[in-house]
Every structure is written in structure tokens, then in C-alpha cells.
C-alpha positions as CSV (number, residue, x, y, z in Angstrom):
1,M,-18.1,7.8,29.1
2,L,-17.3,7.9,25.4
3,V,-19.8,10.7,24.7
4,R,-18.4,12.8,27.5
5,F,-14.9,12.4,26.1
6,I,-16.1,13.4,22.6
7,L,-17.9,16.4,24.0
8,N,-14.8,17.5,26.0
9,V,-12.7,17.2,22.8
10,L,-15.2,19.3,20.8
11,L,-15.5,21.9,23.5
12,Y,-11.7,22.2,23.9
13,Q,-11.5,23.2,20.2
14,Y,-13.7,26.2,20.8
15,E,-11.9,27.5,23.9
16,P,-9.9,30.7,23.5
17,F,-6.5,30.0,22.1
18,K,-4.0,30.3,25.0
19,K,-1.3,27.9,23.9
20,N,2.1,28.5,22.4
21,K,1.5,29.4,18.7
22,F,5.0,28.5,17.6
23,I,4.9,25.0,19.1
24,N,1.3,24.4,17.7
25,S,2.4,25.6,14.2
26,I,5.4,23.3,14.2
27,G,3.4,20.4,15.5
28,G,0.6,21.1,12.9
29,F,3.2,21.2,10.1
30,F,4.7,17.8,11.0
31,L,1.2,16.3,11.4
32,S,0.1,17.6,8.1
33,I,3.2,16.2,6.3
34,F,2.6,12.8,8.0
35,N,-1.1,12.9,7.0
36,S,-0.2,13.8,3.4
37,I,2.2,11.0,3.1
38,L,-0.3,8.5,4.5
39,I,-3.0,9.7,2.1
40,L,-0.6,9.6,-0.8
41,S,0.5,6.1,0.1
42,L,-3.1,4.9,0.4
43,L,-4.0,6.4,-3.0
44,L,-1.0,4.7,-4.6
45,S,-1.9,1.4,-3.0
46,I,-5.4,1.7,-4.4
47,L,-4.0,2.8,-7.8
48,F,-1.6,-0.1,-8.0
49,A,-4.1,-2.7,-6.9
50,S,-6.7,-1.6,-9.5
51,I,-4.7,-0.6,-12.6
52,D,-2.4,-2.7,-14.7
53,I,0.9,-0.8,-15.0
54,K,3.5,-1.5,-17.8
55,N,6.8,-3.1,-16.8
56,N,9.0,-0.2,-17.9
57,T,6.9,2.2,-15.8
58,L,7.3,-0.1,-12.8
59,Q,11.0,-0.3,-13.4
60,K,11.3,3.5,-13.4
61,L,9.2,3.7,-10.2
62,K,11.4,1.1,-8.5
63,E,14.5,3.3,-9.3
64,S,12.8,6.5,-7.9
65,M,14.0,7.5,-4.4
66,I,10.7,9.3,-3.5
67,F,8.7,6.3,-4.6
68,N,10.8,4.0,-2.5
69,Y,10.2,6.2,0.6
70,I,6.4,6.3,-0.1
71,Y,6.4,2.6,-0.7
72,T,8.2,1.9,2.6
73,I,5.7,4.1,4.5
74,K,2.8,2.3,2.7
75,I,4.2,-1.1,3.7
76,I,4.7,0.0,7.4
77,F,1.4,1.8,8.0
78,I,-1.1,0.3,5.5
79,D,0.1,-3.2,4.6
80,H,1.5,-4.1,8.0
81,E,-0.7,-7.2,8.4
82,K,0.6,-9.0,5.4
């Protein structure tokens, strides 16, 4: 059953493109942004866990609005089990 599902997904990708290009491009854009944020938050998580960061650098990061957004996403999607 699982193999059949995987084959259907792979074969669907090679069918002629008959969908709405505008909707697909908008959806792909938002999915790529979401994917980029997840990858960035994962890399930051690995970086902060493995490297000792100075206190003044941490203070600047805590004041950064972009870092706070990325940190919140990291907490929600990656560190949710803690």
C-alpha cells in the first residue's frame, strides 16, 4: 500500500502540467519561505547548542526582532517536546 502511494506521488510529478500556474507559484513561494525558516531555525539551534557565545552577543540577539521571530518558530516546531 505504501509502495503504491509513493509510486503514485512520483508518477504525478511527471504528468503534464495542467494546473493553475498562478496558484502553484504562490503556494510554492509560501512553502519555500516556510521551509527556509525551518532550516534556518534548525541551523541556529545546532549552532547555539554546540558553540559557546559571549554574553554581549547573546544580549544583542535577544534584542533583535528577526532573531525573536526565528527563535519563536524554533521553539514551536523543533523544541516543542521540551
